[in-house]
N, CA, C and O atoms as a GROMACS GRO file, in nm:
protein
  308
    1GLY      N    1  24.310  13.851  16.375
    1GLY     CA    2  24.265  13.980  16.417
    1GLY      C    3  24.160  14.036  16.322
    1GLY      O    4  24.109  13.967  16.234
    2ALA      N    5  24.130  14.161  16.344
    2ALA     CA    6  24.027  14.230  16.265
    2ALA      C    7  24.060  14.233  16.117
    2ALA      O    8  23.972  14.218  16.033
    3LEU      N    9  24.188  14.251  16.084
    3LEU     CA   10  24.224  14.258  15.942
    3LEU      C   11  24.209  14.123  15.874
    3LEU      O   12  24.178  14.116  15.755
    4GLU      N   13  24.231  14.016  15.947
    4GLU     CA   14  24.215  13.882  15.890
    4GLU      C   15  24.068  13.848  15.866
    4GLU      O   16  24.037  13.766  15.780
    5ARG      N   17  23.979  13.910  15.941
    5ARG     CA   18  23.837  13.877  15.934
    5ARG      C   19  23.757  13.975  15.849
    5ARG      O   20  23.634  13.964  15.838
    6SER      N   21  23.825  14.070  15.788
    6SER     CA   22  23.753  14.171  15.710
    6SER      C   23  23.832  14.207  15.586
    6SER      O   24  23.942  14.156  15.562
    7ARG      N   25  23.774  14.295  15.508
    7ARG     CA   26  23.844  14.345  15.389
    7ARG      C   27  23.896  14.487  15.415
    7ARG      O   28  23.934  14.557  15.321
    8ALA      N   29  23.899  14.527  15.541
    8ALA     CA   30  23.947  14.660  15.578
    8ALA      C   31  24.098  14.672  15.555
    8ALA      O   32  24.170  14.573  15.559
    9ASP      N   33  24.143  14.793  15.531
    9ASP     CA   34  24.286  14.820  15.517
    9ASP      C   35  24.350  14.856  15.651
    9ASP      O   36  24.470  14.838  15.669
   10TRP      N   37  24.269  14.907  15.744
   10TRP     CA   38  24.319  14.951  15.874
   10TRP      C   39  24.234  14.890  15.985
   10TRP      O   40  24.115  14.866  15.968
   11ALA      N   41  24.298  14.866  16.100
   11ALA     CA   42  24.227  14.823  16.220
   11ALA      C   43  24.277  14.907  16.338
   11ALA      O   44  24.394  14.943  16.345
   12VAL      N   45  24.187  14.937  16.429
   12VAL     CA   46  24.224  15.006  16.553
   12VAL      C   47  24.174  14.922  16.670
   12VAL      O   48  24.076  14.848  16.658
   13ALA      N   49  24.242  14.935  16.783
   13ALA     CA   50  24.202  14.861  16.902
   13ALA      C   51  24.240  14.942  17.026
   13ALA      O   52  24.334  15.020  17.025
   14GLU      N   53  24.164  14.919  17.130
   14GLU     CA   54  24.199  14.977  17.260
   14GLU      C   55  24.154  14.881  17.368
   14GLU      O   56  24.052  14.812  17.354
   15THR      N   57  24.229  14.877  17.475
   15THR     CA   58  24.195  14.795  17.591
   15THR      C   59  24.254  14.860  17.714
   15THR      O   60  24.353  14.934  17.705
   16GLY      N   61  24.194  14.834  17.826
   16GLY     CA   62  24.250  14.891  17.947
   16GLY      C   63  24.154  14.885  18.064
   16GLY      O   64  24.057  14.809  18.063
   17ILE      N   65  24.184  14.966  18.165
   17ILE     CA   66  24.107  14.968  18.288
   17ILE      C   67  24.053  15.110  18.306
   17ILE      O   68  24.124  15.199  18.350
   18ALA      N   69  23.927  15.128  18.271
   18ALA     CA   70  23.866  15.261  18.276
   18ALA      C   71  23.815  15.295  18.416
   18ALA      O   72  23.794  15.412  18.447
   19GLY      N   73  23.795  15.194  18.500
   19GLY     CA   74  23.748  15.220  18.636
   19GLY      C   75  23.597  15.216  18.645
   19GLY      O   76  23.531  15.187  18.546
   20PRO      N   77  23.542  15.244  18.758
   20PRO     CA   78  23.611  15.298  18.874
   20PRO      C   79  23.690  15.192  18.952
   20PRO      O   80  23.783  15.228  19.024
   21GLY      N   81  23.655  15.066  18.939
   21GLY     CA   82  23.729  14.961  19.008
   21GLY      C   83  23.816  14.884  18.910
   21GLY      O   84  23.823  14.916  18.792
   22GLY      N   85  23.881  14.781  18.962
   22GLY     CA   86  23.958  14.692  18.878
   22GLY      C   87  24.106  14.724  18.869
   22GLY      O   88  24.183  14.644  18.815
   23GLY      N   89  24.146  14.838  18.919
   23GLY     CA   90  24.287  14.875  18.912
   23GLY      C   91  24.370  14.808  19.020
   23GLY      O   92  24.319  14.772  19.126
   24THR      N   93  24.499  14.792  18.991
   24THR     CA   94  24.596  14.742  19.088
   24THR      C   95  24.717  14.834  19.081
   24THR      O   96  24.722  14.925  18.999
   25GLU      N   97  24.814  14.810  19.167
   25GLU     CA   98  24.937  14.890  19.162
   25GLU      C   99  25.007  14.873  19.028
   25GLU      O  100  25.058  14.970  18.972
   26ALA      N  101  25.010  14.751  18.977
   26ALA     CA  102  25.076  14.725  18.849
   26ALA      C  103  24.993  14.771  18.729
   26ALA      O  104  25.048  14.809  18.626
   27LYS      N  105  24.861  14.767  18.745
   27LYS     CA  106  24.769  14.806  18.637
   27LYS      C  107  24.665  14.903  18.694
   27LYS      O  108  24.554  14.862  18.728
   28PRO      N  109  24.702  15.031  18.705
   28PRO     CA  110  24.611  15.126  18.769
   28PRO      C  111  24.492  15.162  18.682
   28PRO      O  112  24.494  15.146  18.560
   29VAL      N  113  24.387  15.212  18.747
   29VAL     CA  114  24.275  15.268  18.674
   29VAL      C  115  24.329  15.378  18.584
   29VAL      O  116  24.409  15.461  18.628
   30GLY      N  117  24.286  15.380  18.461
   30GLY     CA  118  24.334  15.477  18.362
   30GLY      C  119  24.437  15.419  18.267
   30GLY      O  120  24.470  15.481  18.166
   31LEU      N  121  24.489  15.299  18.298
   31LEU     CA  122  24.585  15.234  18.208
   31LEU      C  123  24.514  15.190  18.081
   31LEU      O  124  24.416  15.116  18.087
   32VAL      N  125  24.564  15.234  17.968
   32VAL     CA  126  24.502  15.203  17.839
   32VAL      C  127  24.611  15.174  17.737
   32VAL      O  128  24.714  15.242  17.733
   33PHE      N  129  24.588  15.074  17.654
   33PHE     CA  130  24.672  15.048  17.538
   33PHE      C  131  24.588  15.075  17.414
   33PHE      O  132  24.474  15.030  17.405
   34VAL      N  133  24.645  15.149  17.320
   34VAL     CA  134  24.578  15.175  17.192
   34VAL      C  135  24.669  15.124  17.082
   34VAL      O  136  24.791  15.125  17.095
   35ALA      N  137  24.609  15.078  16.972
   35ALA     CA  138  24.687  15.023  16.862
   35ALA      C  139  24.621  15.054  16.729
   35ALA      O  140  24.499  15.064  16.718
   36VAL      N  141  24.706  15.069  16.628
   36VAL     CA  142  24.664  15.088  16.490
   36VAL      C  143  24.747  14.995  16.405
   36VAL      O  144  24.868  14.982  16.425
   37HIS      N  145  24.683  14.929  16.309
   37HIS     CA  146  24.754  14.834  16.223
   37HIS      C  147  24.704  14.848  16.081
   37HIS      O  148  24.583  14.846  16.055
   38ARG      N  149  24.797  14.863  15.989
   38ARG     CA  150  24.763  14.867  15.847
   38ARG      C  151  24.790  14.730  15.787
   38ARG      O  152  24.890  14.666  15.819
   39ARG      N  153  24.701  14.686  15.702
   39ARG     CA  154  24.720  14.557  15.634
   39ARG      C  155  24.858  14.557  15.567
   39ARG      O  156  24.891  14.648  15.491
   40GLY      N  157  24.936  14.456  15.596
   40GLY     CA  158  25.069  14.444  15.538
   40GLY      C  159  25.175  14.528  15.606
   40GLY      O  160  25.291  14.526  15.566
   41GLY      N  161  25.137  14.601  15.709
   41GLY     CA  162  25.231  14.687  15.779
   41GLY      C  163  25.252  14.643  15.923
   41GLY      O  164  25.201  14.540  15.966
   42GLU      N  165  25.328  14.723  15.995
   42GLU     CA  166  25.356  14.696  16.135
   42GLU      C  167  25.248  14.759  16.223
   42GLU      O  168  25.200  14.869  16.194
   43ALA      N  169  25.211  14.692  16.328
   43ALA     CA  170  25.119  14.750  16.426
   43ALA      C  171  25.194  14.853  16.510
   43ALA      O  172  25.311  14.833  16.544
   44VAL      N  173  25.126  14.962  16.543
   44VAL     CA  174  25.180  15.063  16.634
   44VAL      C  175  25.097  15.056  16.761
   44VAL      O  176  24.975  15.070  16.757
   45VAL      N  177  25.164  15.035  16.874
   45VAL     CA  178  25.096  15.021  17.002
   45VAL      C  179  25.150  15.126  17.099
   45VAL      O  180  25.270  15.147  17.107
   46GLU      N  181  25.060  15.191  17.170
   46GLU     CA  182  25.098  15.290  17.270
   46GLU      C  183  25.036  15.254  17.405
   46GLU      O  184  24.925  15.201  17.412
   47ARG      N  185  25.109  15.285  17.511
   47ARG     CA  186  25.061  15.266  17.649
   47ARG      C  187  25.039  15.404  17.710
   47ARG      O  188  25.125  15.491  17.699
   48HIS      N  189  24.925  15.424  17.773
   48HIS     CA  190  24.893  15.551  17.837
   48HIS      C  191  24.830  15.525  17.973
   48HIS      O  192  24.770  15.420  17.995
   49VAL      N  193  24.844  15.621  18.063
   49VAL     CA  194  24.767  15.623  18.187
   49VAL      C  195  24.694  15.757  18.188
   49VAL      O  196  24.754  15.861  18.213
   50PHE      N  197  24.564  15.752  18.160
   50PHE     CA  198  24.482  15.872  18.150
   50PHE      C  199  24.418  15.902  18.286
   50PHE      O  200  24.372  15.811  18.354
   51PRO      N  201  24.415  16.030  18.325
   51PRO     CA  202  24.350  16.067  18.450
   51PRO      C  203  24.199  16.081  18.431
   51PRO      O  204  24.150  16.091  18.319
   52GLY      N  205  24.128  16.081  18.542
   52GLY     CA  206  23.985  16.110  18.536
   52GLY      C  207  23.899  15.992  18.574
   52GLY      O  208  23.947  15.886  18.613
   53ASP      N  209  23.769  16.015  18.560
   53ASP     CA  210  23.672  15.910  18.590
   53ASP      C  211  23.656  15.819  18.468
   53ASP      O  212  23.722  15.839  18.365
   54ARG      N  213  23.568  15.721  18.479
   54ARG     CA  214  23.550  15.622  18.372
   54ARG      C  215  23.520  15.688  18.237
   54ARG      O  216  23.580  15.651  18.136
   55ARG      N  217  23.429  15.784  18.236
   55ARG     CA  218  23.394  15.851  18.110
   55ARG      C  219  23.514  15.924  18.052
   55ARG      O  220  23.538  15.917  17.932
   56GLN      N  221  23.588  15.994  18.136
   56GLN     CA  222  23.703  16.070  18.088
   56GLN      C  223  23.812  15.978  18.033
   56GLN      O  224  23.874  16.010  17.931
   57VAL      N  225  23.836  15.866  18.099
   57VAL     CA  226  23.937  15.771  18.051
   57VAL      C  227  23.894  15.713  17.916
   57VAL      O  228  23.976  15.703  17.825
   58ARG      N  229  23.768  15.676  17.904
   58ARG     CA  230  23.719  15.619  17.777
   58ARG      C  231  23.726  15.722  17.664
   58ARG      O  232  23.765  15.689  17.552
   59GLU      N  233  23.689  15.846  17.694
   59GLU     CA  234  23.696  15.951  17.591
   59GLU      C  235  23.840  15.979  17.550
   59GLU      O  236  23.868  15.998  17.432
   60ALA      N  237  23.932  15.982  17.647
   60ALA     CA  238  24.073  16.006  17.616
   60ALA      C  239  24.130  15.893  17.531
   60ALA      O  240  24.206  15.918  17.437
   61ALA      N  241  24.094  15.770  17.563
   61ALA     CA  242  24.142  15.655  17.486
   61ALA      C  243  24.089  15.659  17.343
   61ALA      O  244  24.164  15.636  17.248
   62ALA      N  245  23.961  15.689  17.328
   62ALA     CA  246  23.903  15.697  17.193
   62ALA      C  247  23.967  15.809  17.113
   62ALA      O  248  23.997  15.792  16.995
   63ALA      N  249  23.988  15.924  17.176
   63ALA     CA  250  24.050  16.036  17.106
   63ALA      C  251  24.192  16.002  17.065
   63ALA      O  252  24.235  16.037  16.954
   64ARG      N  253  24.266  15.933  17.152
   64ARG     CA  254  24.406  15.901  17.119
   64ARG      C  255  24.414  15.798  17.007
   64ARG      O  256  24.498  15.812  16.918
   65VAL      N  257  24.330  15.695  17.008
   65VAL     CA  258  24.338  15.595  16.903
   65VAL      C  259  24.297  15.655  16.768
   65VAL      O  260  24.353  15.618  16.665
   66LEU      N  261  24.201  15.746  16.767
   66LEU     CA  262  24.163  15.812  16.642
   66LEU      C  263  24.273  15.905  16.593
   66LEU      O  264  24.300  15.911  16.473
   67ALA      N  265  24.337  15.978  16.684
   67ALA     CA  266  24.449  16.064  16.646
   67ALA      C  267  24.565  15.981  16.591
   67ALA      O  268  24.628  16.019  16.493
   68LEU      N  269  24.592  15.867  16.655
   68LEU     CA  270  24.698  15.779  16.608
   68LEU      C  271  24.667  15.726  16.468
   68LEU      O  272  24.756  15.719  16.384
   69LEU      N  273  24.542  15.690  16.444
   69LEU     CA  274  24.502  15.645  16.310
   69LEU      C  275  24.528  15.755  16.207
   69LEU      O  276  24.585  15.728  16.101
   70LEU      N  277  24.486  15.876  16.237
   70LEU     CA  278  24.508  15.987  16.143
   70LEU      C  279  24.656  16.012  16.119
   70LEU      O  280  24.697  16.039  16.006
   71GLU      N  281  24.737  16.002  16.225
   71GLU     CA  282  24.882  16.018  16.210
   71GLU      C  283  24.939  15.912  16.117
   71GLU      O  284  25.017  15.943  16.027
   72ARG      N  285  24.900  15.787  16.139
   72ARG     CA  286  24.956  15.676  16.060
   72ARG      C  287  24.908  15.680  15.915
   72ARG      O  288  24.986  15.652  15.824
   73VAL      N  289  24.782  15.715  15.893
   73VAL     CA  290  24.732  15.728  15.756
   73VAL      C  291  24.813  15.835  15.683
   73VAL      O  292  24.849  15.818  15.567
   74GLY      N  293  24.841  15.945  15.751
   74GLY     CA  294  24.921  16.051  15.691
   74GLY      C  295  25.062  16.007  15.658
   74GLY      O  296  25.116  16.045  15.554
   75VAL      N  297  25.123  15.927  15.745
   75VAL     CA  298  25.260  15.878  15.725
   75VAL      C  299  25.264  15.779  15.610
   75VAL      O  300  25.360  15.779  15.532
   76GLU      N  301  25.163  15.695  15.599
   76GLU     CA  302  25.168  15.584  15.503
   76GLU      C  303  25.092  15.612  15.374
   76GLU      O  304  25.071  15.521  15.294
   77SER      N  305  25.050  15.736  15.354
   77SER     CA  306  24.979  15.769  15.229
   77SER      C  307  25.077  15.804  15.120
   77SER      O  308  25.037  15.835  15.008
   0.00000   0.00000   0.00000
């Protein structure tokens, strides 16, 4: 992963279906997974289904992964 390929202490990731197409009943448009991982620590992964159009889903996912990073940095400092 990113931590193995860099000298960073933290890595963040997001993946999902922002739309407008590509969604299914099992994986609807707006489904996003976000993750934060600290070197030597456990990865934290969250599943979300964000409402809105492609831009809104992408913005919500970016905001959530950054908020999760700030939460985890605060917990592990």
